[in-house]
C-alpha positions in Angstrom: 13.8 -3.0 31.8 10.5 -1.1 31.5 7.6 -3.3 32.4 4.3 -2.9 30.2 1.8 -2.2 33.2 -1.0 -0.7 31.7 -0.2 2.9 32.8 -2.7 5.8 33.1 -3.6 7.2 29.7 -2.3 10.5 31.0 1.2 9.4 31.7 1.6 7.6 28.3 0.5 10.5 26.4 3.0 12.7 28.4 5.9 10.3 27.8 5.1 10.0 23.9 5.1 13.8 23.6 8.4 13.9 25.4 10.0 11.0 23.6 8.8 9.9 20.4 9.0 11.4 17.1 6.0 10.7 15.0 5.9 10.3 11.2 3.9 13.3 9.6 2.9 14.8 12.8 3.7 18.3 13.4 5.2 19.4 16.8 2.3 21.8 17.5 -0.4 18.9 17.4 -0.9 17.7 21.1 -3.3 14.9 20.3 -2.2 11.5 20.9 -4.4 8.2 20.9 -3.0 5.2 22.8 -4.2 2.1 21.5 -4.3 -0.8 23.7 -6.3 -3.6 22.3 -7.7 -4.9 19.2 -10.7 -7.1 18.2 -11.8 -7.6 14.5 -12.5 -3.9 13.2 -12.4 -2.4 16.7 -9.7 -0.6 18.5 -9.8 0.4 22.3 -7.2 3.2 23.4 -6.2 3.5 26.9 -9.1 5.7 27.9 -11.4 2.8 27.1 -12.8 4.5 23.9 -13.5 2.2 21.1 -13.0 3.0 17.5 -14.0 1.4 14.3 -10.9 1.0 12.3 -11.9 1.8 8.6 -8.1 2.0 7.5 -6.6 -1.4 8.5 -3.7 0.5 10.3 -1.7 1.3 7.1 -3.9 -0.6 4.8 -2.7 -4.0 6.3 -4.9 -5.5 8.8 -6.4 -8.1 6.3 -7.6 -10.6 9.1 -8.7 -8.2 11.8 -7.0 -7.3 15.0 -6.3 -9.8 18.1 -6.2 -13.1 16.0 -5.0 -15.4 18.9 -3.9 -17.8 16.0 -1.0 -15.5 14.8 0.2 -14.7 18.2 0.4 -18.7 18.9 2.3 -19.0 15.7 4.8 -16.7 16.6 5.1 -17.9 20.0 5.5 -21.3 18.7 8.1 -20.5 16.2 10.4 -18.6 18.9 10.4 -21.6 21.2 12.0 -23.5 18.2 14.3 -20.9 16.9 13.1 -17.1 16.9 16.1 -15.9 14.3 19.1 -17.1 12.2 20.4 -15.5 9.2 19.2 -16.3 5.8 22.5 -15.0 4.0 24.4 -17.5 2.0 23.4 -21.2 2.5 21.4 -20.8 5.6 17.5 -21.1 5.6 14.8 -22.1 7.7 11.8 -24.1 7.6 9.0 -21.4 7.7 11.0 -19.6 4.9 11.1 -22.3 2.8 7.4 -23.1 3.4 6.0 -19.6 2.9 8.1 -19.2 -0.4 6.5 -22.4 -1.8 3.0 -21.2 -0.6 3.7 -17.7 -2.2 4.4 -19.2 -5.3 1.4 -21.4 -5.3 -0.9 -18.4 -5.2 1.3 -15.7 -7.3 0.9 -14.9 -10.9 2.2 -17.4 -13.2 5.4 -14.9 -14.0 6.6 -15.5 -10.4 9.7 -18.0 -9.8 11.3 -17.3 -6.7 11.0 -15.4 -3.7 13.0 -12.7 -1.9 12.4 -11.7 1.6 12.2 -8.0 3.3 10.8 -6.6 6.3 8.4 -4.2 4.4 7.6 -2.3 1.6 10.1 0.5 1.6 12.9 -2.3 1.5 11.1 -4.2 -1.0 10.6 -1.3 -3.5 14.4 -0.3 -3.0 15.5 -4.1 -3.8 13.6 -4.1 -6.7 14.9 -1.4 -8.4 18.4 -2.8 -7.6 17.1 -6.0 -9.0 16.2 -4.6 -12.0 19.5 -2.2 -12.6 21.8 -5.4 -11.6 19.7 -7.3 -13.9 20.8 -5.3 -16.9 24.0 -4.6 -15.7 25.0 -8.4 -15.7 23.4 -9.1 -19.1 26.1 -6.4 -20.5 23.6 -3.3 -20.3 24.8 -1.2 -17.7 23.3 1.9 -19.6 19.9 0.4 -18.7 19.6 2.3 -15.4 16.6 4.5 -16.0 13.4 3.8 -14.0 10.1 5.0 -15.1 7.4 5.9 -12.4 4.4 8.2 -12.0 3.6 11.6 -10.5 1.6 11.0 -7.1 3.0 7.5 -7.2 4.2 6.1 -3.3 6.9 3.6 -3.5 8.1 4.0 -0.1 10.6 6.4 1.9 14.0 4.9 1.5 16.1 6.7 -1.1 15.4 4.3 -4.1 11.8 3.7 -3.6 11.6 7.6 -2.3 13.2 8.5 -5.7 10.4 6.7 -7.6 7.8 8.3 -5.2 6.0 11.3 -7.0 4.5 13.0 -4.0 6.2 16.4 -3.1 5.8 15.8 0.9 8.0 12.8 0.6 10.7 14.2 -1.4 11.0 17.7 -0.7 13.8 18.8 2.0 15.8 15.5 1.4 18.5 16.8 -0.9 19.4 15.4 -4.0 17.5 12.2 -4.7 18.6 9.4 -7.3 19.2 10.2 -10.7 17.6 8.9 -13.6 14.2 8.6 -12.5 11.2 9.9 -14.5 7.5 10.5 -13.5 4.6 10.2 -15.9 1.3 11.4 -15.6 -0.8 9.0 -13.3 -3.8 7.4 -14.5 -6.6 9.7 -12.7 -9.6 9.9 -15.1 -11.6 12.3 -12.7 -8.9 15.0 -13.3 -9.6 15.1 -17.1 -7.6 18.5 -17.3 -4.5 15.9 -17.1 -5.4 14.6 -20.3 -6.1 17.7 -22.9 -9.7 16.6 -23.3 -8.4 12.8 -24.8 -9.2 9.4 -23.7 -7.0 9.1 -20.6 -5.5 5.7 -21.5 -4.7 6.9 -25.1 -3.1 9.8 -23.6 -0.8 7.8 -21.1 0.3 5.4 -23.6 1.2 8.1 -26.1 3.2 9.8 -23.2 4.7 6.5 -22.3 5.9 6.0 -25.8 7.2 9.3 -26.4 9.2 9.2 -23.1 10.8 5.9 -24.1 11.7 7.5 -27.5 13.1 10.4 -25.8 15.3 8.7 -23.1 15.9 5.8 -25.4 14.6 2.1 -24.8 18.1 0.8 -24.3 18.4 3.3 -21.2 15.5 2.1 -19.2 15.7 -0.7 -17.1 12.0 -0.9 -15.6 8.7 0.8 -15.1 7.5 0.7 -11.4 3.9 1.1 -10.6 0.9 0.5 -8.0 -1.7 -1.4 -9.5 -4.1 1.0 -7.9 -2.7 4.0 -6.5 -3.2 4.2 -2.8 -1.6 7.5 -1.4 -2.9 9.2 -4.5 -6.4 8.7 -3.3 -7.2 5.1 -4.1 -7.0 5.7 -8.2 -8.6 2.9 -9.8 -7.1 2.9 -13.4 -9.2 2.3 -16.7 -9.7 -1.2 -17.7 -7.4 -0.8 -20.7 -4.8 1.0 -19.1 -2.4 -1.8 -17.5 -2.6 -4.4 -20.4 -1.6 -1.4 -22.7 1.2 -0.6 -20.4 2.3 -3.8 -20.2 2.3 -4.0 -24.0 4.5 -1.4 -24.7 7.1 -2.5 -22.1 7.3 -5.9 -23.6 8.1 -4.3 -26.8 10.5 -2.3 -25.8 12.3 -5.1 -23.3 11.6 -3.0 -20.1 10.8 -4.8 -16.8 7.7 -4.3 -15.1 7.7 -3.8 -11.5 4.3 -4.1 -9.7 4.3 -2.4 -6.4 1.4 -4.6 -4.7 2.5 -3.4 -1.1 -0.9 -2.5 -0.5 -2.9 -4.6 -3.2 -1.6 -7.8 -2.6 -3.4 -10.7 -0.2 -6.8 -10.1 -0.9 -7.1 -6.5 -0.8 -8.6 -6.4 -4.5 -10.6 -9.4 -4.0 -7.8 -11.8 -5.4 -4.5 -12.7 -4.0 -2.9 -10.2 -6.3 -4.1 -7.3 -8.5 -1.9 -8.8 -11.1 -4.3 -11.7 -11.3 -7.3 -9.1 -11.4 -5.7 -7.0 -14.2 -4.3 -9.9 -16.1 -0.6 -8.8 -15.9 2.7 -11.1 -15.7 5.2 -8.7 -13.9 8.7 -9.2 -13.8 8.8 -8.4 -10.1 5.9 -8.1 -7.6 6.7 -6.3 -4.3 4.6 -7.3 -1.5 4.5 -6.8 2.4 1.7 -5.4 4.6 -1.0 -7.9 4.0 1.3 -10.8 4.0 1.2 -10.9 7.9 -1.9 -8.7 8.3 0.6 -6.6 10.0 1.2 -8.8 13.1 5.0 -8.7 12.4 7.0 -6.6 10.0 7.6 -9.1 6.6 7.7 -8.6 3.0 8.3 -10.8 0.0 9.6 -9.8 -3.5 8.3 -12.4 -6.2 10.9 -12.5 -9.1 10.6 -14.2 -12.5 12.7 -17.1 -13.1 14.6 -15.1 -15.7 15.3 -12.1 -13.4 16.3 -14.3 -10.4 18.5 -16.5 -12.6 20.8 -13.7 -13.7 20.7 -12.0 -10.2 22.0 -15.4 -8.8 24.9 -15.8 -10.9 28.2 -14.3 -10.6 28.6 -15.0 -6.8 24.9 -14.2 -6.4 22.8 -11.1 -5.7 24.8 -8.9 -3.3 21.9 -7.5 -1.4 20.4 -8.6 1.8 18.5 -7.5 4.9 19.4 -8.7 8.7 15.7 -10.2 8.6 15.8 -11.4 5.1 13.7 -14.7 5.8 12.8 -14.2 9.4 11.8 -17.5 10.8 9.2 -16.0 13.3 7.8 -13.4 10.5 7.7 -16.2 8.0 5.8 -18.4 10.7 3.1 -15.7 11.3 3.0 -15.1 7.6 2.1 -18.6 6.7 -0.5 -18.7 9.5 -1.9 -15.4 8.0 -2.4 -16.8 4.8 -4.4 -19.9 6.0 -6.7 -17.8 7.7 -7.4 -15.8 4.7 -7.9 -19.1 2.6 -9.8 -20.8 5.2 -12.4 -17.8 6.1 -12.6 -17.1 2.6 -11.7 -13.5 2.8 -10.9 -13.0 -1.0 -14.7 -13.7 -1.8 -15.6 -11.4 1.2 -13.3 -8.6 0.1 -15.2 -8.9 -3.2 -18.8 -9.0 -1.9 -18.1 -6.5 1.0 -16.2 -4.5 -1.1 -19.2 -4.4 -3.6 -21.5 -3.5 -0.7 -19.6 -0.7 1.0 -18.8 0.9 -2.2 -22.7 1.1 -3.2 -23.1 2.5 0.2 -20.3 5.1 -0.3 -21.9 6.1 -3.9 -25.1 7.4 -1.8 -22.7 10.0 -0.4 -22.4 11.8 -4.1 -25.6 13.7 -3.3 -23.6 15.8 -1.0 -22.6 18.7 -2.9 -18.7 18.7 -2.2 -18.3 15.0 -2.9 -16.8 14.9 -6.4 -16.3 11.1 -7.0 -16.6 7.9 -4.9 -14.3 5.2 -6.4 -13.1 1.6 -5.2 -11.8 -1.9 -6.1 -12.3 -4.7 -3.7 -11.6 -3.2 -0.2 -9.9 0.0 -1.2 -12.2 3.2 -1.6 -11.6 6.7 -2.1 -14.2 9.7 -1.9 -12.6 13.0 -3.7 -13.8 16.1 -2.2 -14.3 19.2 -4.1 -15.3 23.1 -3.8 -17.2 23.0 -7.2 -18.5 19.8 -9.2 -18.4 21.7 -12.5 -14.7 22.8 -12.4 -13.7 20.1 -10.0 -11.7 22.5 -7.9 -10.2 20.4 -5.2 -11.2 21.1 -1.7 -8.4 23.0 0.4 -6.9 21.6 3.4 -9.5 22.0 6.0 -8.5 23.9 9.5 -9.0 20.4 11.3 -8.2 17.3 9.2 -11.4 15.5 8.5 -10.1 12.3 9.8 -9.6 14.0 13.3 -13.2 15.3 13.1 -14.5 11.8 12.1 -12.5 10.1 14.9 -13.5 12.5 17.9 -17.0 12.7 16.7 -18.0 9.3 15.7 -15.2 7.0 16.5 -14.5 5.9 13.0 -10.9 6.2 11.8 -10.6 7.0 8.2 -7.5 8.5 6.3 -7.0 11.5 4.3 -5.0 11.3 1.0 -4.6 14.7 -0.5 -8.3 15.9 -0.9 -9.8 12.4 -0.7 -10.7 10.6 2.1 -9.5 7.0 1.7 -10.8 3.8 3.3 -9.0 0.2 3.3 -10.9 -1.7 6.4 -9.9 -5.2 7.6 -11.5 -7.8 5.3 -13.6 -9.3 8.1 -15.6 -6.1 7.9 -19.5 -6.7 8.7 -22.3 -5.3 7.0 -23.2 -3.5 10.2 -19.7 -1.9 10.4 -20.0 -0.8 6.9 -23.2 0.9 7.4 -21.6 2.6 10.6 -18.6 4.1 8.5 -20.9 5.3 5.7 -23.4 7.1 8.4 -20.3 8.5 10.1 -19.0 10.2 7.0 -22.3 11.4 6.2 -22.8 13.0 9.4 -19.6 14.9 8.8 -19.6 15.9 5.2 -22.9 17.0 5.2 -21.6 19.7 7.4 -18.7 20.5 5.4 -18.2 23.9 4.0 -15.9 24.6 0.7 -13.2 26.0 2.8 -12.7 22.7 4.4 -14.4 23.6 7.6 -17.0 21.7 9.3 -19.9 23.3 11.1 -20.6 22.2 14.7 -23.1 19.4 15.2 
């Protein structure tokens, strides 16, 4: 057994380069940052350098890093029973209590909870739920799934087929059939809509697609309330209500992918509540445990759940469905969010940080700043008139920011995106904006950054 001894940074980096295959990291890149501790919005690496986490990891550190309460919840549960299956008739108290709590805070359409270990599993399960629902109702031909270009729904083959981002699709061989991708609600990219009102265009496209494929062949529409990987795209206010009306009229299920947006990220427990939606299936993960342990939960309407539970039950399960330790951490995490008023904090600090980010619009290459709750995107262009996207920089802008300022952000396409922990302070928000300004003011149209 290899002990965790706090080895020297150089040794850990060498071992990592030799042994680990990282997601989305080219073999030519030699940089490694070995994180060893966290506290609130602050991270510390093995060399003792501190960073301000403006991404929440992968958009999930709702309650911040280093919360002893969550470590204690995991340890206490492990001492009782660390794991047993939740297949068949088996269950455990944390899974039961967490399901009850989730349905108390969920959109009113939710009636049952199906546990997963994360968003990719949840999206895969939701797609299978929609198809199985219609199969058991005697409509097996209803197996088409509508999604959107630039959407992100995980990297498993089901969710990956719904994903509309090329880098997650190219080279993986044929993906699943019967998926159709629609235009994303991206008002800043007005060229997508032929000069028309974006929502009018998108609804007409949706209606014509349903007519072309046939409503009785379509099982579900899956969509992120706010498109994260696409660059934090906040849709027009009338977009989601009008989409839901079309789907209801045609008997098509609505799967809301709230892997990023749920559990306070948009200033409500769920974005469905903020947008006034009653989805048939809500996919959640990430913020349900603030990333302290892998956990996800699909919230399913009673109508759909009753069909899935018939005929011998729903024939899909994961080894860690309803994992007792994960559910205990999830319960404790939701208690922190409620006790510390982090929904309101997300709204108030979100408004403050968004206002500060708008100040960056005086920089010539900043095309648009957008945000909702604690989700923000800064879209970069080479020309404000044409809105031509900024080309990929020679050195990614997040790398420049991290090295020069210690602030960690993420790039998605030609946008910088932020999703800090909900415990972010005003001083930390100011530091983020000041750091971004210090780099963006030196940004050239070819994506390079002049020396400081």
